[in-house]
Structures are given as structure tokens and as C-alpha cells.
N, C-alpha and C positions, 0 to 999 in steps of 0.2 A: 478483588483483594484490596487490602489496605496498602496504599502506596508508601514505600519506605522513604525515609528521609535521605536527602542528598548528602553526599560526602562534603566535608567542609570546603574543599577546594574546587568543587564542581558547581559553578554558579554562572559562568559567563554566557552560556547558551540558554535563553529564556524558555526554549521549547524542549530541551533534552538535558538530562543530568545523569550522573553515575551514582549508584547507591550500593551499599553492601547489606545483604540480608543472609544471616546464617552462613557466613564465610563465603558467600557467593556474590559475584559482581553482577549488577543489573544496569541496563540502560533503560531509563524511563523517559518516554517521548510523548509529547502532547501537541496539539495544534497541527499545523501543516506537516511538521516533521513526523508526528505520529501517524498521520494519514499516509505519508509516503512509505514508512516502514511497515505498515500493515497491508499495503497493496500486494496481492498475490503475485503479480507480474514482477514487481520489484524484489519480492522475497525469492522468487525463482532465480533471478539474476544474481542476487547476493549469495544464494546457495552455491551457484557455479563458481563465484569468486572465492568462496571459502574452500571449495574442493580443490581449486588451483593454488591455494596457499597465498593468496593476495589479501584476504580479509579475515579478520578474527572470527572464530566460530561462535555461533549464537543459537539460542533456542527460545521460541516465543513462550510466554507465560500468560495464561488467561487473566484478563483484567478488563473491567467495564469502564475504568476511569482513565486509562492511558494505554499506550502500546508499550509493553514491558518485555524486554529481551534479557534472558540469562546469557551472559557472555563468557567465553573461555577465559580461564585464569592464566595470565602471563607469569611465569616463574619469578621474574625480576624486572621491575620497572626501571628504565633508564631514561636519561634526558639528553637532548642534542649536545649540550656542553660537556657531555661525557663520552661522546662518540669520536671516532677517528674520521679522517677525510673520506675514506671509502665507505664508511658506514653512513655518513651524511649524504654522500652521493647516491648510494643505493636507496636510501629513504626517499630522496627527491625523485628518483626514477619510478619507484613504486607509486608515489603520489601522482606523477604525471601519467603513467600508464593507466592508473585507475580513473583519472579524469577523462582520458580518451575513451575508455570503454564505457564509462557512465554516460558520456555525451552522446555516444552512438545509440544509447537507450533513452535519450531525452531526459537525462539526469545530470547533476553536477554536484561538486563539493562546494559547500558554502565558504569554506576557508582553506588555507594552504599552510598548515602548521606542522612542523616535524614532531610536535608533541602528540600528534594524532597517529604516530607510527611507533611501534615497539619491535624489539628483536626477539625472535624465538629460534634457537639453534642457528645463530648467526644469519638469520634471514629476516628481512624487514616485513612487517605485517601491519596493515592499516587497521586501526582499532576504533575510530570514532564513527560509529554507525549514524549518530545524530547529525553528522555533517552532510549527509546525503540529502539533496533537495531536488525539486523539479527544475528542469532547465526552462528558462523563460526566453522564447525566441527573440533574438535581436539584442538581448541584454549582455553587456560586456562582462568579462570575468572579473568580478569584484576583488578576488583574492590575489591578483597579480602582484601587487605591491608587497603583500605579506609573504608570498613565495620568494620574492627577491630578497627581502630582508632576512628571512630565516633559513632559506636554502641556498639560493644562488650567490648572494653577496658573501657569506662566510666561505663558500667554496672558492670564489674568485680571490678572496683575500689570501687563502692558503696557496692556491694554484699559482697566482701571479707573483706574490711577495714571499712565499714560504713562511708566512706569519701564522701561528696557530689561531684558529677561530674560536677555540673553546673559551678563553677568557672574555671575549666580546659577548658571546651568547650567555655566559654566566652572569655578566654584568648587566645585560639588558634582555629581558624575556621577550621583547619585541624584535630582537635581532639587530642587524647593522643597517642603518638608514643609508640610502644612496649618497647623500651629501657627505657622510662620514667616510665612506669607502672612497669617494672621489678625492677627498683631501689626502688620503693615504697613498693613492696610486701615483706613480710617476706620470708626468705630463703626457708623454707620448702614448702611454697605455690607456689613458682616459679617452683618447680619440681613435682607438682601435677596437674592433669587435672582440669579445661580446660586451666589454665595458661601455662602449659608446652608447649602445641602445639601452642597456639595462641599468647603468649606473649614471653616466654623465648626463644623458638626456633626461632621465627620471629626476635627477637632482635639480636640473634646470626647470623642469615643469613644476616641481614642488615649490621652488622659490617663486616662480611666476604666478602659480595659483594662489599662494599666500599674499603676493603683492597686489593682486587684483580682487582679493576678497572672495575667492572661489566662485568667480563669475561663470565658469564653465562647469556644469554638473555632468559628471560621467553617466549618470542615470538617464540622461536625454540622448546619449549616443546609441547608435544602432550598429551592432556587429553581427554579421551573418554567422550561422553555425559553422560553416566551412572555414571561415576565417579564424574562429576560435579554435577549431581543431588544428589548423596549421600553427597557431600560436603555441599550443601544447607540444606539437611535434618539433617545432623549432627550438623551444626551450629544452626539450629532451635531447636534441642533438647538441645543444650548447653544453649541457651538463655532462653528457658522454664524452665530449671532446676536450674537457678540461684535463690538464696534466696534473699528476700527483705532485705534492711539494717535493722539491729537489733535495738531494743529499740524504745522508743517514746520520743518526745520532751516535753519541759515544756508547750508548747502552744497547743499540740494536744488534751489535756484534759482540756483546759482552760474553756470551757463552762460548764464542769461538775465537777469543782474543789471544789464545796461547797461554794465558795465566793458569787456567784450570786444566789439569791433566785429564786424559781420557779415563784413567783409573778413578779419579775423584768423581767425575760426572756419572760414570756407570754405577759406582757404589751408591752415590746419592739417589740415583734413579731407582735402584733396587730397594733401598730402604724405604723411600717414599711409597713405591708401589706396594710393598709388603704391608706397611702400616695401613694405608688407605684401603687396601683390599680387605684386611681383617676388620677395620672399623666400619666399612661399608656405609659411609655417610650419605644422606640424601642431598645435602647442599654444602658445597665447599667454597670458601672464599680464599682465593690465591692472592695474597698481598705482595705487591712488587713482583709481578709475574714475569717480567721481561718479555721474551718472545713466546712464552707459553709451553715450554717443554714439560714442566711439572703439572701445569693445569691439564694438559692432555693426559698425563698419567693418572691424575685424579679422576678425570672424566671416564676412565675405563671402569670405575667402580661406582662413582657418584652419579646421581640422577641429574644434578645441575652444578655447574661451576661458574662462578663469577670471578674473572681474572682482571685485576686492576694494576695499572702502572702509570706513573706520571709522564712517561715517554710515549708520545703519540706514534713515533716510528715503530716502536715495538708492538703497540696495540694494533696499528694498521696492518703490520705483517701477520700478526696472529689472526686477525679477522679475515684477511684474504686467504690464509691457509685453511681456515675452517668453514668458510661460507658455503663450500660445495660438499661438505660432509654432513653426517647425521649427528655428530657429537653436539651435546648441549652445553657449549662453552660460550659465555658472553664476555668478550674483552671490552674493557672500558678505560678511558683516559681519566684516571683519578689519582690524586696525590694523597697518600695516606697521612701526610703531615698537614694537608689543607683540603679535606674532602668537601664535596658539595654540601652547602648548608641548606636549611629550609628557606624557601623563597616565595615570592608572590604575596598576594593579599593575606595579611595576618600570618605569613609564613606557612600557609596551608596549601598553596597551589603546587608547589614542588617540595617533596619530602626530602629531608636531609639524607645523605647517602647511607650512612650507617644505621638509619632508622628504617631502611627498606629490607625486605627479604628475610629469610629464616637464618637463624644462627645455629650452626650444627658443627662444622669442622673448618679449621683454617690452616693455611700454609703460610709461613713467614720465613722464607728461605733467602739467605744472603741479604737480609734486610736490617737486622738489628744494628749493625755498625753504621748504616746510613741514617737510620732514625736517631740513634743516640749520639752520633758524632756530628754529622751534617745538620741534623734537625735539632740538636741540643736538648733532646728529651732524656731525662734521667731513666735509668734502667727500671726503677720501680714503677714509674709512670707507663713505660712501655709494656711491662708485664700486666699492669692493671688494665690497660687498653685491650690487650689480647684477650683478657678474661671476659670482656664484653662482646667479643666477636664470635666466640664459639666455646662450647664446653670442652672440646677436644681439638688438638691440633699438633702441628710439627713446627718447631721454631729452631732456627739454625744459629749457633754461636760462631762468630768469626774472631779468632784470637788476635792479639795486638801485633804479633809478628807476621801476620798474613800480608802478602803484597798489596792487596786491595785496601786493607786497613791502613798500612803505612802511607799509601797514596792519599787517603783521605786526610791524614793528620800532618802531612809534610809541611804545610804552610800555616799550621794552627799552633797557637800558644797552648802549652799544657794546662795553663790556668783557666783556659776557656772551655775545657772539656770536662764533663761530669765523670766521676769515677767509673772506670770501665775495666772489667776483667772477668774471668770465668767464675770466680768465687762470688763476686757481686752479682753477676748475671743469675747464677743458680739460686742465690738467696732471694732475689727479686721474683723469679719464676715460682719458687716454692711458696711464696706468700699467697699466691692465687691458684696454683695448680699442684697436682701430684705428678711427679715425673715417673712415667711408666717405663720407658726405656731410653737409653742414650746410645748413640752410634757415632764413633769416631770415624771420620771419613779419611781414607788413606791418602797420603801425599799432600795433606793440606793442614792438618791440625784442627780443622773445623769439626763441630759436633752437632749432630741432630738430636733434639730432645722431643720425644713424643710425650705430650702432657695431657692431663685430664683433670677436670675439676669435679667436685662432688655435686 
């Protein structure tokens, strides 16, 4: 077969790349990587890993020029800077567990990047088949530093300091260097495990290596296979032992704060369930999902739900609640006012958030006043944005006498707020959509609009 062209952002591995042919994702491998992936014994091991849900599904395609694998399509591609603490932890554990199992079969992963993991039904899945290589006896694990910078150091940052790691990973696709994390940690924590070994010592060795001109080449070191296995096991124990960031946010208890009556919540749930059931969308985007009550309702009818919120505590709680279920809900830490941009070489390695996935149906519940008041986004801009997210959706209007609206504006000057009111809201919405139904929610004055564009 004629080898397909690589995707624009798939160029870092000289022996393996990703391509798309007829809406199908392919892994094209040559050289030593191609030999490994075409080995029948390796294929049998990989098939077992696929069956156990650790590895992405694949199917060989006949080719005389390379090893070509048709791989399973992931409904929505996400990146580590959009994950919560528990998501990154689970991705790290999947990576280490896979390393151990491959090592027992005299194989190893060439790198240790969370970008090689994706989530399907709130479960991490290793996707980079081209990362699998032969284990060379005595050779140390070359990806240790990468694992620390992209997995362990972000987790340590959040666990020890309760500082979100997402801005750090979004700012640097290579992760958090040990020297950077060492400067952020309190002095006494630098000299305690696990920071002592994986942060402080590594920062010192990196400085020393630079000072002596890399006189010590790690490739000349000899590490027994048993020692490497123990390294993976100790790292696994370290990751498992990390405590989650302490405290809760203002929004993680938002739906139980006493402001919203039971009558309001029940009525809202019934309206959303009724509309989504009739619409039966394949892909739903829940914008400002909080802890996921309505994402779960949407998931009863939709095939896939992507639920985003800027509050990591909310997303982490949603992920933990759904990772043991079969529901296809993907919770992500994304701020609708500042979503993930295109990043990497020529902006091709990491696709902008709203350029990924299908556009079918959206939920924008209890969000308009936050975007338009806190975010200073005019109503017409908000409506235009929603029209790019989906052809159909439900958007909630929160009136100016609502307690949550009054809370937002209590310290704001009226001159600094764009015109806001139900008439202006409806005019903006009708510019881009047809209003199918409106539902006034009892005990609140809030209104749900089911909208649809041509």
C-alpha cells in the first residue's frame, strides 16, 4: 500500500508517526520500531493488554513498506494540562504498570509522556504503540527525567503545595524541571522523601552535569533488569502515596449551598432530561459543568459527553465519581473564557480545545452571568460563541435579581458591566438561533432556552 502522509504534529519519532486515511487513524512504523510491532510474540502480548483495557485497540494492515496499524478512534483527545490531579495520577500509574509488564517480556517504553495516554470512559488508555521498544540488558531507563517532569513533579506540586499544575504544563510542554520545583518547595520539604530523591537530588545532578560538561554519560552505566523493575515499583508506590490537594473550592459545593431550592434543581433536571432525550445527540459539550449533575443526565441519552469547568476540585470529584462506571463522560479542567490554545511546533502538536471533537449539542447552564459579568463578554459575543459549539443546545438565563447575580456585581461599578437583561439576552440568542422552547424554573426566575440553528 502507499504510505499515507503523517499528521502535521506527528514528527518527533523518526521511526513512527500517526496518519489519517479515510477518517481512520493509522500508526506507521519503520526501522526497529516496525520490527518490534510486527513480531508475533509482541503482537500476542499487545493483544492481551488491549483485552485488559490498558492499551488502545489496533488492527494490522498489510503493507510491504512499513508496519501499519489501524488504531481505535478516541472520541475526544485531551491533554495533561486539562486533567485533574486524579486523572494525571491514574495516567502515571497506567504508564508504570505498562512499563513493568513490558519489562517482564524484555520490552520497554522509549519515553514517559502523559501525551501518550488518553481517556476513554474516564479510564486511562496507553495509545503510543510506537513507543514500545526492545529492552537492552544493562541499559538504564532513559525516560526517568521525562517521567518526573511530566508526571511526578506536577503531582508533587499539587500534593505538597496545593498549587494547580495545569498552568505549568500548559506553559511548558516539557513539564516542570526539578530545579523549578525545588525553588518552589519549602526548604524542609526539599530534604524529605519523595522530593529529596526525585527533585532536590535531580536538580543538583543536573547542575553538576552542566558544570563539568556532561563528563558522565548515562549510556555507559549498567543497571540490572531487577533494579529497573524495582525503580518502576518504587515510583508507583510514590505516586500512589501522594495525597490529593487539600481543601475544597467555592464551586465544588455550589449545587448544595442552600441557595438553590430542591424544587429548582428537580425542575431543571427534568427539563434537561426531557430535551436531551428527545434530541438524542451523539456528542454533548457541558460548559461550566460544576460537579457534573447535568453531564450525567446528558450521558443517559448521548453517546459521549465532554464536561468542562475551570474549577479543578469540581472536575476531580466528577472524575472520581465516574471512573468506575461505564458512562462515557470526560471531565476536563478548561476555562471557557481562556480555553487551551494550539501549541507546539507551528501550533500543530497540540490542537486548540474548541477545534477538537464533534459539534452536536451543548449545555450552558448557570453560566451566562459568569461569562458576561465576570468575564466582561457582551451578550452578542456569548451567543455567537455558542453558535460555534453546537447546532442545538440549552442555555440558562439568570436574572439580575438572582442571589448569585447580585453576588457577582456587589463590588462592581455599573459602568463596567455590559448591558445585561432578559430582553437583551433573547435578542442576542435569536441572532444566531431559533428558540424552540423556554422553561421558567420555579422558585428562581431563571429560564432555560432550548435553541437550534438552521
